[in-house]
N, C-alpha and C positions, 0 to 999 in steps of 0.2 A: 491503478484499473480499468480491464477492458470491459464491456458487454458481454464477457462470457461469463463474468464472475457472477452468483447467486446470488441476491439478496432477497430473503422470505420476507414476507411481511411484517417483519420483526429486527430482523438480522443481517447481520452480514458472514453468509457462512465461507466465503471465499471460491475461489475460483476449482478449476481438475491439479490442479501443480499444489494448490493446497488441501486441499484435502486429498490430495493421496502423502504430504509429508507431514500433515494431521497437527498444520500450527496453519496462521493466517499469515500471509510475509508482509510484513509492512517499511516504510524505509520513514527516513528523517524528509525535511528538506533539501539536506545537502545529500543525499542520496540518490535522490528522485530520478535527474539525468543519465545515468547512471543504470541505475534498472529498465526504465524506458529504453534506452540504446540493448540494453542487452537482453531485456525478453519479450519486448513489444514490438523487436524493429519491423515484424512483418504490419504491425496496425497501422491505419492512418488517422484515426482518432483516437485518441483512451481515455479515457476517463478517469478524471485525478478524484481521489476521497479524500480530502482532508479530515482529524480529527481534533476532537481538542484533549490534549494529551495528557492534563492534569484530570480530564474526567475519565480515562484509559487507563493511565499509568498501573492500576495496581493488578491490571490482566497482560502488563506486559512483561516477557520475558528478552533480556537483551542478547540475543548470541552473537557468539565469533564466528564469522565465516573466514575463513579461511583466502580463497583465491579473491576477495574484497582486501581482503586485511582490513577489515572494521567489523565494528558489535552492528548489529540487527538489529528494529522489535521485531517480535514476533506475538503473535496472541497464541494462546494454546487454546480458547475457545470461543464462541462466537462472539460478535459486536453490536451492540446493541444498535440500532442504526440513526437511537437520536443521539447519539454523540457523533453524527454527522452533519460537521461544521458547515462545507463547503461541497461543494461539486461542479467542477472542470473538467470543460473538454481541452486538452489541448495536444499538441502535434508537434513529428522531431523537431520544429523549427523553432520550439518556444522558445520564450525567453523565461529560461531557470530558474534567475536571479530576482523578477518577483512572486516567487512564494515564500518567501523573508524568514531568510537563513533566521 
């Protein structure tokens, strides 16, 4: 996520693409590098929000994305920001292996 995302007082409600698609786009640790390179290529600093999957798994739907040939997690509702366990600033030269797949 980058700074254009909207986090209100209690919830992550997503960025303009999330609002357009009517769900919050999420990624697994293994998918982050691809997503950063594809969708945030013009951003110098990207804010990466890490969630505890066990706390949000009931609101996650796994959708197949044809162009990526993979299933991606999506939330069709706001995510309580208390489920954010870490926020890190990354750049395109970030060592994505540090995300602990």
